[in-house]
N, CA, C and O atoms as CSV, one atom per row, in Angstrom:
chain,resi,resn,atom,element,x,y,z
A,1,MET,N,N,2.403,97.189,48.909
A,1,MET,CA,C,3.323,98.172,49.547
A,1,MET,C,C,4.676,98.020,48.953
A,1,MET,O,O,5.231,96.927,48.844
A,2,GLN,N,N,5.194,99.158,48.568
A,2,GLN,CA,C,6.513,99.221,47.885
A,2,GLN,C,C,7.525,99.788,48.852
A,2,GLN,O,O,7.373,100.933,49.277
A,3,VAL,N,N,8.556,99.040,49.223
A,3,VAL,CA,C,9.553,99.449,50.127
A,3,VAL,C,C,10.924,99.458,49.489
A,3,VAL,O,O,11.386,98.447,48.960
A,4,ILE,N,N,11.586,100.641,49.544
A,4,ILE,CA,C,12.922,100.715,49.010
A,4,ILE,C,C,13.882,100.951,50.247
A,4,ILE,O,O,13.763,101.894,51.030
A,5,VAL,N,N,14.829,99.988,50.314
A,5,VAL,CA,C,15.852,100.083,51.491
A,5,VAL,C,C,17.217,100.442,50.894
A,5,VAL,O,O,17.730,99.758,50.008
A,6,THR,N,N,17.783,101.531,51.403
A,6,THR,CA,C,19.100,101.992,51.000
A,6,THR,C,C,20.077,101.887,52.138
A,6,THR,O,O,19.732,102.214,53.273
A,7,PHE,N,N,21.297,101.440,51.870
A,7,PHE,CA,C,22.293,101.298,52.863
A,7,PHE,C,C,23.394,102.346,52.501
A,7,PHE,O,O,23.901,102.406,51.381
A,8,ARG,N,N,23.730,103.189,53.571
A,8,ARG,CA,C,24.861,104.171,53.296
A,8,ARG,C,C,25.937,103.882,54.360
A,8,ARG,O,O,25.643,103.683,55.539
A,9,HIS,N,N,27.100,103.870,53.924
A,9,HIS,CA,C,28.387,103.714,54.646
A,9,HIS,C,C,28.380,102.370,55.490
A,9,HIS,O,O,28.952,102.280,56.577
A,10,MET,N,N,27.722,101.397,54.928
A,10,MET,CA,C,27.700,100.120,55.528
A,10,MET,C,C,27.345,99.110,54.515
A,10,MET,O,O,26.653,99.437,53.550
A,11,PRO,N,N,27.783,97.871,54.673
A,11,PRO,CA,C,27.487,96.770,53.642
A,11,PRO,C,C,26.059,96.452,53.673
A,11,PRO,O,O,25.433,96.494,54.732
A,12,ALA,N,N,25.476,96.112,52.473
A,12,ALA,CA,C,24.034,95.710,52.437
A,12,ALA,C,C,23.911,94.376,53.136
A,12,ALA,O,O,24.714,93.458,52.965
A,13,SER,N,N,22.834,94.319,53.953
A,13,SER,CA,C,22.598,93.128,54.725
A,13,SER,C,C,21.160,92.694,54.467
A,13,SER,O,O,20.224,93.462,54.686
A,14,GLU,N,N,20.987,91.443,53.994
A,14,GLU,CA,C,19.585,90.907,53.696
A,14,GLU,C,C,18.795,90.726,54.970
A,14,GLU,O,O,17.594,90.999,54.962
A,15,PRO,N,N,19.427,90.252,56.139
A,15,PRO,CA,C,18.616,90.177,57.380
A,15,PRO,C,C,18.105,91.516,57.864
A,15,PRO,O,O,16.971,91.623,58.331
A,16,LEU,N,N,18.946,92.547,57.755
A,16,LEU,CA,C,18.491,93.867,58.092
A,16,LEU,C,C,17.367,94.384,57.251
A,16,LEU,O,O,16.435,95.026,57.734
A,17,LYS,N,N,17.477,94.083,55.953
A,17,LYS,CA,C,16.504,94.572,54.992
A,17,LYS,C,C,15.145,93.833,55.263
A,17,LYS,O,O,14.110,94.499,55.310
A,18,SER,N,N,15.125,92.542,55.432
A,18,SER,CA,C,13.979,91.777,55.674
A,18,SER,C,C,13.344,92.145,57.078
A,18,SER,O,O,12.122,92.179,57.229
A,19,TYR,N,N,14.178,92.401,58.027
A,19,TYR,CA,C,13.644,92.851,59.371
A,19,TYR,C,C,12.906,94.170,59.203
A,19,TYR,O,O,11.807,94.319,59.737
A,20,THR,N,N,13.460,95.114,58.491
A,20,THR,CA,C,12.904,96.390,58.340
A,20,THR,C,C,11.529,96.280,57.549
A,20,THR,O,O,10.533,96.898,57.927
A,21,GLU,N,N,11.532,95.523,56.520
A,21,GLU,CA,C,10.280,95.322,55.678
A,21,GLU,C,C,9.222,94.668,56.550
A,21,GLU,O,O,8.061,95.073,56.491
A,22,GLU,N,N,9.566,93.698,57.338
A,22,GLU,CA,C,8.559,92.999,58.185
A,22,GLU,C,C,7.973,93.948,59.263
A,22,GLU,O,O,6.756,93.981,59.439
A,23,LYS,N,N,8.788,94.690,59.957
A,23,LYS,CA,C,8.366,95.589,60.952
A,23,LYS,C,C,7.455,96.746,60.338
A,23,LYS,O,O,6.420,97.105,60.900
A,24,LEU,N,N,7.884,97.268,59.222
A,24,LEU,CA,C,7.106,98.307,58.532
A,24,LEU,C,C,5.735,97.779,58.035
A,24,LEU,O,O,4.700,98.430,58.179
A,25,ALA,N,N,5.787,96.599,57.461
A,25,ALA,CA,C,4.505,95.985,57.005
A,25,ALA,C,C,3.548,95.774,58.184
A,25,ALA,O,O,2.360,96.076,58.069
A,26,HIS,N,N,4.024,95.285,59.261
A,26,HIS,CA,C,3.258,95.035,60.450
A,26,HIS,C,C,2.560,96.334,60.920
A,26,HIS,O,O,1.350,96.331,61.150
A,27,VAL,N,N,3.282,97.390,61.057
A,27,VAL,CA,C,2.807,98.649,61.566
A,27,VAL,C,C,1.773,99.253,60.621
A,27,VAL,O,O,0.698,99.674,61.049
A,28,ILE,N,N,2.109,99.291,59.332
A,28,ILE,CA,C,1.240,99.912,58.372
A,28,ILE,C,C,-0.034,99.064,58.165
A,28,ILE,O,O,-1.100,99.663,58.023
A,29,GLU,N,N,-0.005,97.790,58.137
A,29,GLU,CA,C,-1.190,96.929,57.936
A,29,GLU,C,C,-2.064,97.039,59.161
A,29,GLU,O,O,-3.278,96.879,59.036
A,30,LYS,N,N,-1.525,97.304,60.343
A,30,LYS,CA,C,-2.296,97.433,61.576
A,30,LYS,C,C,-3.246,98.569,61.546
A,30,LYS,O,O,-4.325,98.491,62.133
A,31,TYR,N,N,-2.870,99.671,60.853
A,31,TYR,CA,C,-3.632,100.884,60.921
A,31,TYR,C,C,-4.221,101.290,59.580
A,31,TYR,O,O,-5.280,101.917,59.565
A,32,MET,N,N,-3.574,100.960,58.415
A,32,MET,CA,C,-3.959,101.474,57.169
A,32,MET,C,C,-4.473,100.316,56.291
A,32,MET,O,O,-3.950,99.203,56.348
A,33,ARG,N,N,-5.474,100.590,55.506
A,33,ARG,CA,C,-6.006,99.663,54.458
A,33,ARG,C,C,-5.789,100.088,53.114
A,33,ARG,O,O,-6.348,99.515,52.179
A,34,ALA,N,N,-4.921,101.173,52.931
A,34,ALA,CA,C,-4.654,101.725,51.585
A,34,ALA,C,C,-3.827,100.771,50.818
A,34,ALA,O,O,-2.961,100.099,51.377
A,35,SER,N,N,-4.081,100.691,49.498
A,35,SER,CA,C,-3.439,99.723,48.612
A,35,SER,C,C,-2.124,100.279,48.118
A,35,SER,O,O,-1.231,99.487,47.819
A,36,HIS,N,N,-1.935,101.600,48.009
A,36,HIS,CA,C,-0.746,102.164,47.468
A,36,HIS,C,C,0.008,102.881,48.515
A,36,HIS,O,O,-0.280,104.035,48.833
A,37,ILE,N,N,0.996,102.194,49.071
A,37,ILE,CA,C,1.846,102.694,50.152
A,37,ILE,C,C,3.322,102.694,49.752
A,37,ILE,O,O,3.864,101.625,49.473
A,38,GLU,N,N,3.963,103.797,49.716
A,38,GLU,CA,C,5.379,103.809,49.394
A,38,GLU,C,C,6.268,104.169,50.601
A,38,GLU,O,O,5.990,105.102,51.354
A,39,ALA,N,N,7.292,103.425,50.737
A,39,ALA,CA,C,8.205,103.708,51.795
A,39,ALA,C,C,9.580,103.681,51.353
A,39,ALA,O,O,9.966,102.806,50.577
A,40,HIS,N,N,10.404,104.654,51.833
A,40,HIS,CA,C,11.838,104.720,51.500
A,40,HIS,C,C,12.589,104.752,52.879
A,40,HIS,O,O,12.384,105.604,53.744
A,41,VAL,N,N,13.438,103.772,52.971
A,41,VAL,CA,C,14.223,103.568,54.228
A,41,VAL,C,C,15.716,103.714,53.904
A,41,VAL,O,O,16.257,103.150,52.953
A,42,VAL,N,N,16.334,104.523,54.779
A,42,VAL,CA,C,17.819,104.734,54.602
A,42,VAL,C,C,18.406,104.238,55.930
A,42,VAL,O,O,18.077,104.738,57.006
A,43,LEU,N,N,19.258,103.267,55.817
A,43,LEU,CA,C,20.074,102.757,56.986
A,43,LEU,C,C,21.504,103.235,56.818
A,43,LEU,O,O,22.126,102.962,55.792
A,44,SER,N,N,22.014,103.913,57.764
A,44,SER,CA,C,23.361,104.471,57.564
A,44,SER,C,C,24.130,104.377,58.887
A,44,SER,O,O,23.547,104.182,59.953
A,45,VAL,N,N,25.471,104.524,58.782
A,45,VAL,CA,C,26.366,104.536,59.963
A,45,VAL,C,C,27.204,105.751,59.922
A,45,VAL,O,O,27.885,105.993,58.925
A,46,GLU,N,N,27.190,106.548,60.979
A,46,GLU,CA,C,28.050,107.693,61.113
A,46,GLU,C,C,28.806,107.593,62.412
A,46,GLU,O,O,28.205,107.685,63.483
A,47,ARG,N,N,30.179,107.398,62.344
A,47,ARG,CA,C,30.980,107.190,63.522
A,47,ARG,C,C,30.434,106.043,64.282
A,47,ARG,O,O,30.447,104.939,63.737
A,48,PHE,N,N,29.942,106.180,65.513
A,48,PHE,CA,C,29.344,105.017,66.196
A,48,PHE,C,C,27.873,105.069,66.255
A,48,PHE,O,O,27.274,104.249,66.951
A,49,TRP,N,N,27.212,106.012,65.548
A,49,TRP,CA,C,25.805,106.042,65.458
A,49,TRP,C,C,25.215,105.177,64.321
A,49,TRP,O,O,25.733,105.207,63.205
A,50,HIS,N,N,24.213,104.460,64.571
A,50,HIS,CA,C,23.470,103.659,63.542
A,50,HIS,C,C,22.176,104.406,63.400
A,50,HIS,O,O,21.394,104.475,64.348
A,51,ILE,N,N,21.922,104.984,62.204
A,51,ILE,CA,C,20.755,105.786,61.915
A,51,ILE,C,C,19.808,105.131,61.012
A,51,ILE,O,O,20.190,104.605,59.967
A,52,ALA,N,N,18.522,105.146,61.401
A,52,ALA,CA,C,17.471,104.606,60.543
A,52,ALA,C,C,16.470,105.716,60.236
A,52,ALA,O,O,15.801,106.227,61.134
A,53,SER,N,N,16.377,106.073,58.998
A,53,SER,CA,C,15.492,107.190,58.515
A,53,SER,C,C,14.386,106.591,57.595
A,53,SER,O,O,14.667,105.896,56.619
A,54,PHE,N,N,13.152,106.892,57.951
A,54,PHE,CA,C,11.995,106.347,57.197
A,54,PHE,C,C,11.127,107.440,56.653
A,54,PHE,O,O,10.829,108.425,57.329
A,55,THR,N,N,10.721,107.249,55.407
A,55,THR,CA,C,9.715,108.195,54.934
A,55,THR,C,C,8.628,107.303,54.214
A,55,THR,O,O,8.892,106.590,53.245
A,56,VAL,N,N,7.436,107.412,54.762
A,56,VAL,CA,C,6.268,106.590,54.372
A,56,VAL,C,C,5.175,107.481,53.790
A,56,VAL,O,O,4.785,108.464,54.420
A,57,GLY,N,N,4.688,107.166,52.631
A,57,GLY,CA,C,3.721,107.961,51.981
A,57,GLY,C,C,2.438,107.173,51.718
A,57,GLY,O,O,2.494,106.098,51.121
A,58,PHE,N,N,1.325,107.667,52.136
A,58,PHE,CA,C,0.041,106.852,51.865
A,58,PHE,C,C,-1.097,107.928,51.981
A,58,PHE,O,O,-1.026,108.873,52.767
A,59,SER,N,N,-2.118,107.712,51.159
A,59,SER,CA,C,-3.316,108.533,51.129
A,59,SER,C,C,-3.061,109.975,51.139
A,59,SER,O,O,-3.807,110.691,51.807
A,60,GLY,N,N,-2.109,110.474,50.486
A,60,GLY,CA,C,-1.853,111.902,50.453
A,60,GLY,C,C,-1.168,112.440,51.623
A,60,GLY,O,O,-1.117,113.661,51.774
A,61,THR,N,N,-0.600,111.590,52.523
A,61,THR,CA,C,0.069,112.057,53.677
A,61,THR,C,C,1.457,111.380,53.698
A,61,THR,O,O,1.640,110.264,53.211
A,62,THR,N,N,2.452,112.134,54.304
A,62,THR,CA,C,3.748,111.573,54.426
A,62,THR,C,C,4.183,111.629,55.825
A,62,THR,O,O,4.028,112.649,56.496
A,63,VAL,N,N,4.771,110.467,56.322
A,63,VAL,CA,C,5.349,110.431,57.611
A,63,VAL,C,C,6.813,110.253,57.516
A,63,VAL,O,O,7.282,109.353,56.819
A,64,SER,N,N,7.614,111.133,58.237
A,64,SER,CA,C,9.041,110.969,58.137
A,64,SER,C,C,9.588,110.890,59.578
A,64,SER,O,O,9.230,111.689,60.444
A,65,VAL,N,N,10.455,109.910,59.795
A,65,VAL,CA,C,11.063,109.720,61.058
A,65,VAL,C,C,12.574,109.388,60.922
A,65,VAL,O,O,12.996,108.770,59.944
A,66,GLU,N,N,13.337,109.796,61.882
A,66,GLU,CA,C,14.794,109.473,61.939
A,66,GLU,C,C,15.158,109.158,63.400
A,66,GLU,O,O,14.909,109.957,64.302
A,67,GLU,N,N,15.748,107.983,63.605
A,67,GLU,CA,C,16.230,107.573,64.847
A,67,GLU,C,C,17.707,107.175,64.823
A,67,GLU,O,O,18.189,106.714,63.789
A,68,ARG,N,N,18.424,107.334,65.903
A,68,ARG,CA,C,19.767,106.913,65.988
A,68,ARG,C,C,20.084,106.315,67.351
A,68,ARG,O,O,19.648,106.811,68.390
A,69,SER,N,N,20.842,105.256,67.313
A,69,SER,CA,C,21.315,104.630,68.547
A,69,SER,C,C,22.639,103.939,68.281
A,69,SER,O,O,23.253,104.234,67.255
A,70,GLN,N,N,23.116,103.062,69.109
A,70,GLN,CA,C,24.400,102.428,68.961
A,70,GLN,C,C,24.165,101.032,68.363
A,70,GLN,O,O,25.118,100.272,68.193
A,71,ASP,N,N,22.931,100.693,68.047
A,71,ASP,CA,C,22.629,99.389,67.446
A,71,ASP,C,C,21.574,99.570,66.371
A,71,ASP,O,O,20.567,100.227,66.634
A,72,MET,N,N,21.749,99.021,65.167
A,72,MET,CA,C,20.885,99.245,64.065
A,72,MET,C,C,19.435,98.737,64.265
A,72,MET,O,O,18.456,99.377,63.881
A,73,TYR,N,N,19.365,97.487,64.921
A,73,TYR,CA,C,18.016,96.985,65.227
A,73,TYR,C,C,17.273,97.827,66.187
A,73,TYR,O,O,16.072,98.038,66.020
A,74,SER,N,N,17.959,98.339,67.228
A,74,SER,CA,C,17.190,99.231,68.118
A,74,SER,C,C,16.793,100.564,67.489
A,74,SER,O,O,15.738,101.119,67.796
A,75,SER,N,N,17.658,101.072,66.600
A,75,SER,CA,C,17.285,102.296,65.831
A,75,SER,C,C,15.941,102.033,65.011
A,75,SER,O,O,15.017,102.845,64.971
A,76,ILE,N,N,15.947,100.872,64.402
A,76,ILE,CA,C,14.710,100.514,63.608
A,76,ILE,C,C,13.505,100.407,64.498
A,76,ILE,O,O,12.420,100.891,64.178
A,77,ASP,N,N,13.716,99.768,65.612
A,77,ASP,CA,C,12.513,99.612,66.615
A,77,ASP,C,C,12.099,100.990,67.086
A,77,ASP,O,O,10.903,101.277,67.135
A,78,LEU,N,N,13.019,101.837,67.428
A,78,LEU,CA,C,12.601,103.184,67.879
A,78,LEU,C,C,11.860,103.966,66.843
A,78,LEU,O,O,10.894,104.664,67.150
A,79,ALA,N,N,12.310,103.854,65.604
A,79,ALA,CA,C,11.682,104.498,64.532
A,79,ALA,C,C,10.314,103.940,64.238
A,79,ALA,O,O,9.401,104.698,63.911
A,80,MET,N,N,10.151,102.691,64.339
A,80,MET,CA,C,8.843,101.973,64.215
A,80,MET,C,C,7.863,102.502,65.272
A,80,MET,O,O,6.688,102.730,64.981
A,81,ASP,N,N,8.358,102.693,66.491
A,81,ASP,CA,C,7.457,103.200,67.547
A,81,ASP,C,C,6.973,104.612,67.161
A,81,ASP,O,O,5.791,104.914,67.325
A,82,LYS,N,N,7.834,105.448,66.670
A,82,LYS,CA,C,7.416,106.793,66.280
A,82,LYS,C,C,6.426,106.729,65.125
A,82,LYS,O,O,5.381,107.379,65.157
A,83,ILE,N,N,6.753,105.957,64.121
A,83,ILE,CA,C,5.787,105.802,62.970
A,83,ILE,C,C,4.421,105.382,63.407
A,83,ILE,O,O,3.413,105.953,62.991
A,84,GLU,N,N,4.388,104.362,64.263
A,84,GLU,CA,C,3.163,103.845,64.776
A,84,GLU,C,C,2.367,104.942,65.435
A,84,GLU,O,O,1.161,105.070,65.221
A,85,ARG,N,N,3.058,105.746,66.249
A,85,ARG,CA,C,2.241,106.843,66.932
A,85,ARG,C,C,1.756,107.930,65.920
A,85,ARG,O,O,0.690,108.516,66.105
A,86,GLN,N,N,2.525,108.176,64.894
A,86,GLN,CA,C,2.145,109.197,63.933
A,86,GLN,C,C,0.959,108.707,63.097
A,86,GLN,O,O,0.022,109.457,62.825
A,87,VAL,N,N,1.022,107.389,62.683
A,87,VAL,CA,C,-0.020,106.775,61.844
A,87,VAL,C,C,-1.314,106.706,62.661
A,87,VAL,O,O,-2.403,107.030,62.186
A,88,LYS,N,N,-1.142,106.268,63.913
A,88,LYS,CA,C,-2.337,106.158,64.834
A,88,LYS,C,C,-2.942,107.618,64.971
A,88,LYS,O,O,-4.158,107.779,64.861
A,89,ARG,N,N,-2.188,108.551,65.182
A,89,ARG,CA,C,-2.723,109.923,65.377
A,89,ARG,C,C,-3.446,110.396,64.122
A,89,ARG,O,O,-4.491,111.039,64.226
A,90,TYR,N,N,-2.917,110.094,62.939
A,90,TYR,CA,C,-3.562,110.391,61.661
A,90,TYR,C,C,-4.871,109.660,61.469
A,90,TYR,O,O,-5.876,110.224,61.036
A,91,LYS,N,N,-4.821,108.332,61.820
A,91,LYS,CA,C,-6.059,107.579,61.715
A,91,LYS,C,C,-7.133,108.026,62.727
A,91,LYS,O,O,-8.314,108.043,62.380
A,92,ASP,N,N,-6.770,108.375,63.925
A,92,ASP,CA,C,-7.725,108.879,64.852
A,92,ASP,C,C,-8.344,110.274,64.416
A,92,ASP,O,O,-9.525,110.555,64.621
A,93,LYS,N,N,-7.471,111.093,63.817
A,93,LYS,CA,C,-8.009,112.368,63.252
A,93,LYS,C,C,-9.004,112.091,62.208
A,93,LYS,O,O,-10.052,112.736,62.177
A,94,LEU,N,N,-8.728,111.117,61.299
A,94,LEU,CA,C,-9.749,110.820,60.298
A,94,LEU,C,C,-11.071,110.257,60.860
A,94,LEU,O,O,-12.171,110.549,60.390
A,95,ARG,N,N,-10.885,109.459,61.861
A,95,ARG,CA,C,-12.077,108.822,62.457
A,95,ARG,C,C,-12.939,109.797,63.265
A,95,ARG,O,O,-14.161,109.657,63.303
A,96,GLU,N,N,-12.350,110.714,63.865
A,96,GLU,CA,C,-13.058,111.707,64.756
A,96,GLU,C,C,-13.657,112.778,63.868
A,96,GLU,O,O,-14.607,113.434,64.298
A,97,HIS,N,N,-13.179,112.992,62.690
A,97,HIS,CA,C,-13.809,114.096,61.853
A,97,HIS,C,C,-15.180,113.695,61.322
A,97,HIS,O,O,-15.361,112.709,60.608
A,98,LYS,N,N,-16.095,114.502,61.709
A,98,LYS,CA,C,-17.438,114.231,61.248
A,98,LYS,C,C,-17.930,115.511,60.552
A,98,LYS,O,O,-17.748,116.596,61.107
A,99,PRO,N,N,-18.520,115.433,59.409
A,99,PRO,CA,C,-19.002,116.565,58.678
A,99,PRO,C,C,-20.155,117.248,59.480
A,99,PRO,O,O,-20.959,116.565,60.114
A,100,THR,N,N,-20.212,118.478,59.442
A,100,THR,CA,C,-21.269,119.206,60.125
A,100,THR,C,C,-22.554,119.076,59.357
A,100,THR,O,O,-22.559,119.217,58.134
A,101,GLU,N,N,-23.650,118.809,60.043
A,101,GLU,CA,C,-24.972,118.801,59.371
A,101,GLU,C,C,-25.521,120.190,59.221
A,101,GLU,O,O,-25.639,120.965,60.171
A,102,GLU,N,N,-25.850,120.466,57.986
A,102,GLU,CA,C,-26.506,121.792,57.769
A,102,GLU,C,C,-27.939,121.848,58.281
A,102,GLU,O,O,-28.790,121.000,58.011
A,103,GLU,N,N,-28.137,122.945,59.060
A,103,GLU,CA,C,-29.447,123.063,59.621
A,103,GLU,C,C,-30.412,123.631,58.578
A,103,GLU,O,O,-30.020,124.520,57.823
A,104,PRO,N,N,-31.563,123.188,58.512
A,104,PRO,CA,C,-32.510,123.733,57.508
A,104,PRO,C,C,-32.743,125.244,57.720
A,104,PRO,O,O,-32.904,125.733,58.839
A,105,SER,N,N,-32.749,125.903,56.648
A,105,SER,CA,C,-32.973,127.408,56.706
A,105,SER,C,C,-34.501,127.643,56.934
A,105,SER,O,O,-35.378,126.977,56.385
A,106,VAL,N,N,-34.702,128.606,57.757
A,106,VAL,CA,C,-36.044,128.980,58.110
A,106,VAL,C,C,-36.479,130.203,57.084
A,106,VAL,O,O,-35.874,131.274,57.051
A,107,SER,N,N,-37.482,129.922,56.350
A,107,SER,CA,C,-37.918,130.921,55.429
A,107,SER,C,C,-39.257,131.419,55.709
A,107,SER,O,O,-39.756,132.285,54.991
């Protein structure tokens, strides 16, 4: 899994970066078995809002989430909850899809 973390309008923080990577890895590994997963994370500050924006691409699907709160760690946690719901919904859709069986033609 390739994760790119970008900091905007705030100093780069190694603890924030590792926290983000760990949470994302936990959520993705829980539902997906794909080997090639790309994630781009943008952590930014605007006035008093701490914004966490995630874009995760896997298996031809892209999941995008943006959350904001007054604390960066809670923004990351809220975004992870949304990503988990979206990935779970995608996984359930794949699991429930069953190809229709063709009925033999009567000749």
